[in-house]
Structure formats: structure tokens, C-alpha cells
N, C-alpha and C positions, 0 to 999 in steps of 0.2 A: 810262258809260264803265268806271269802277273798279269798280261791281257786277258789270256782264259780265265783267270780267277774275278777278275772285275767283269769281263762278261758273264759270269754266272753269278756274281752278286747282283748283278741290275737286274738278270733274268727273275731270279727271285723276289727282288723287289717289288719289279712288276706286277709277277704272279700273285705275288701277298696280297697288294693294293688293288688289283683287279678284282679278288676273293673278297674285300672288304667294300669297294665300291660298287660292284656291280648289281647285286640287289638293289641297291638306293636308286641306281640309274633304272633299271627295271619297274622300279614304285613309280617313278616319275613318269617313266614313258606310258605304263599301261593306266597311268591316270586319266590321260587323253582317248582313253580305248572308248570306242562307243557300243562295244559289246558287253550285254549285261552279264557275259563269262568270263572272270578275270582272266582267264588262261587261254583265251581265246581271242585274235584280233579281229576288230569289225569295224576299221576306219578310225581317222583321228575326230575327237570330239570334244566340248567342253560341256558336256549335259552334264556329268557326275559332281562339275561346281557347283552348279547351278540345283542339284539336287542335294547336296551338301548345305548349301545355304540356306535351304527350308527343312531342314532335319534340327527342329527345335532341342532336341533331346542330344545330338552334338553340339551344338552350339552352347546350350546352358551351363553341358560339362566342361567345353573348354573355357568359358567365363569364370567358372568356378575353380577350375584347374589353376590358373592363371593368376586369381587371386589368393590362393591358398600358396602358391609359389612364391609371389612377390611378398607377402607379409612373413613366410616362412624362413625365406631367406635375408631379408633385411635383420630381422632378430638374429637368427645364427650368425650374422655378420659380425653384427655389435657383440654378440657374446664371446663369437669365436675369436676375433680381435682381442677383445681384453683376455681371453683366456691364451692366447699366443702370446701378449705382451706380458703377462703374469709370470709364465712358463721361462721365460727367458730373461727377463729382466728380476726376476725375483726368484734365484735358483737353489736357495737354503733354506724357503719356508717349512713350517709343520707341516706335513701330512702331501710334501709335493710330489712323492710316486704317486702314492693312492689319487692325487688329481688327478696327473698327467696319464696314469692308467685309464679312469673312468672319461677323460677326454677321449682316447685313442679308441677306447673298448667298441663304439658304434663301428670302426672301422673295420673289424674284423672279424665281428658277430653277425651271425646270418640274419638276414632280413626275418625270417619266421620267425625266429627266436624274438626280437625285437619287437616285431608287430605282437605277438604274443605275450609278452612281458605289458608292453605299454596297453592291452586289453585288459588284462588281469589289474593293472593298478588300475585303471578308471574304474571299473568294476568294483574295485575295493574302496577307493574314494568317494565312488557313490552311497554305498551302502553306510560307510562312515560319516560322513560330514555333508553328506546331500549333493557333492558336486562332483563330477559334471554331471546334469542330468542326465544321461542317455550319451550316445556317441553321435558327434556332425562336426561341425564346422571347425570348432575349437580345440575339439580332440585332435583332428586330423594336422592342424597347426601347430600342436603341442608336439605330437611323434614326429613330423617333420623339421621341427626344430632341432628335435633331439639329437639326429642323427646326421642332420646333415652340418652342425655347429663343428662335428669332429673334421669333416673336410677344410672349413674354413680355417677353424683351427691351425691345421698342421701346412697351411699357405700362409698364413700370418707369424707363426712361428720360424717358418724358413724365413720370411723376410726380414722379420726381426733379428737374427742372427746374425745377419751379415749385413746390418744396418751399421752405417758409420758413426761411432758415438763421440767423433770429435767435434760435429756440429752442434750438438746438443750440449756438451761441453761449454763451447765458445757461446752458447746463447744462454745458459747461466754464467759464464764469467763476467758478461755483459748486464748482469742482473736481471734477467728472466726467471720467474717462478717457474719450480717444475709444471705446472698445469698449463702454464700459457706457452712452455717449449714444447709439451705434447700436441697440444693443439695446432700450432702454427710450425713448428721445424718437422715434429716427428709424422705427425697425420699427413700432411702432405705430401712427404716422401715416400710414404707406404699406401698411396691412396691406390697407385697401379694395382696392387697387391689384394687390396680390399675389393676394386673392381673386379679383380680376377674371381675372389672368395664367394662374392656374391652371384657372378656369374654360373659357378661351379655349384653351388645352392640351390638355385635357382633351377638350372635344369635339372639337377638329382631329385628335387621335390615334385617337378614337372611331370617327371619320367616314372615315376615310383608307384608302383602297385600294389605289394604283398602288404605293407605297413599300411597305406590307406586301405585295403580292404578289411584289416582287423579294427582299424578305429574312427571309421565312418561309420555314418546311420542313413535312415530313411533321409531320401531327398538330398546327400551330399556325394553323390556316385562322379568320380573325377573322370578325366579323359580318357587315362588308360583303361580305367575298370570299364568304363562304357564301348569304348574298343575294344578289350577281351571279349565282353557279353557278344557282342557283335560277330567278331570270328569265330567265335566257337559254333554260331547258329550258321558259318558258311561264308565266303569269302564276299566282300560286298566292296564294288568300284567306288562307294564313295569314300571309303577308308583308303585307296590309293590316292584321290585328290586331297583326303586330308593329310596325309603323311609328305605328300607335294608342299603342301603351303606349310607345314612345319617346317621342312627342309629349308624352304626358301627365307623363312624369320630367321632361324637360326642362322645362315650362312650371312645374312644381313648383319644381323645382331655382332658376329664374329668379325665381319669387317671393320662394321662402325666402331668396335671395342677396341679392337688389335688397334685403329689409327689414333685412336682416343689415347690408348695407353702410350703409344709410340710418342705423342705431341707430350701428354704427361712427363716421360721419363727424359725427353731431351729437355723440358724447362726444368726440372732438376737439376740435370746435369749443368745447365746455366745457373741457377741457383745458388750451388755446392761451389761452382768457379768463384763466382763474385763472393760468397761467404770467407771464401780460404783467402780470395787476395785483400778481404777488407780485412781478417785477422792478420794477413803478414804486413798490413799497412800499418796497424797499430801495432805490430811488435816493431 
């Protein structure tokens, strides 16, 4: 009975992963299709990658999306780290419940509602104070920071909750000021979580379509918006080539980040062991 159950679980795991990754594999394979018809195989060819390199609309949109994602994820990581630290280390300040709710609200709020509310906010601000003058690069970044901040805050809050306070207390006992303890002890320990939060914010910002559609202006069409507009007119083989490049970049980025985070984690464990030995020797 146990053996049958194990095979049943393995079968469903294979089926689920095949359902998830088979479309991705098909996109990669058909990006090398020589035929202009996406669903008809016409032999192996890389001509669509060359056509993609000559498509200025897609190239400009990709560069713009990368700039927006990099800036918004960096700002969101800074603000999300501060928010996570405040929620964990200052549990009894006035308005904590409201602050926690505002930080977590974008996680459960539909993107259509978030995008519409941001659009109305920008229009009202322009009428009241004259800024921002229309929608564009700045408004998209503000909108992306607003909803990616919540994801980073959740990651950092979880990391601060499991952080060993004895290391910070030991540093303070040795005469270090709280600010120095944060930058020398706390920040290096939570650095893997910060990197994970930045990557999560970068991915969400790069992938966003709905909120960007509400807050962008002329000349600031992001890559998802350009891809969506092209797909509405029919399947374009260049989109398969673009998707394959993005998949390769993401895979390489995940591998590099994983290796780097593991190195940081091993270094952190060694530093903690050395610190505990130093504390034990002084005691």
C-alpha cells in the first residue's frame, strides 16, 4: 500500500511539473522555428533572434523596463527593510496595527484597484500642486515601489523575526553603538534576505502590466505592454525569441544569486561561531 501511494505521489508531481514547464519548453523550441507561423514547424533557424535585435520598439521597451525595475526594486528594498525592521523591533509603537495593514495591503489588493487608485492620485496631485506633470517614467516608478515594497517587507520581517539577538547584545556589551551594530552586525547577517527581496521586487516590477498601463504616459511603454500589444495582433515569432532570452537571463540570475547567497550564509555561520567563541572566551 505504501509503495502504491509513493508511486501515485510521484506520478502527480511529474504531471504537475510537466504542466508547468511544458509551455516554457515549447516557447524555447519554437523560438528556433524557421516558419513565420508559430504553430507550424518549418525547421531550425535563429533568424527571429536577428529580427528581434533589429526591432527598436522591443529593445527600447526592454531597456526602459530594466531601468524601472532596477530603480523601483532598489527603493522598495530600502523602504521594505526599514518597514520590516520597525515591525519586528518596535512592536508597541502607536499606530502599529494601521502601519502593518498599510504595508500588507498591496499584497491582497487587486492590481486593477491599485492601478486605478494611483492614477486618480496622480491626477489629483497634478491639479492641486502641479506635480507630476502628466504620467511617465516617474509615476511608473512610484507605483512600482508602492506595491513591490510590501513583498520586500514580508521577506525582511520574516528574517528579522528569526534573527539571533545575542550577537547584537554582545556587540552592545562590547561598546558598539546601536547604529554601528545595525550596519556591522545586523545588516551583513540579513544580507541574503535583502538580495532575495531585491530580486523578488525586480521580477515583479519587470513583469507588471496592469499597474504600468494605468500610470504610464506617451513614450514610456514597458516591455510587457509592448508584448501584450503585439500578441493582440497575432502571434509573432520574435516574442518567442524574446521569451527565450528572458528565461535564460532569469535562469542565470537565479543560479548566480543562489551561489552567492549560499556563500554569504556559510560566511555568516562562520562569523557567528567566531563571535560565540570570543564571547565564551571573555566569560
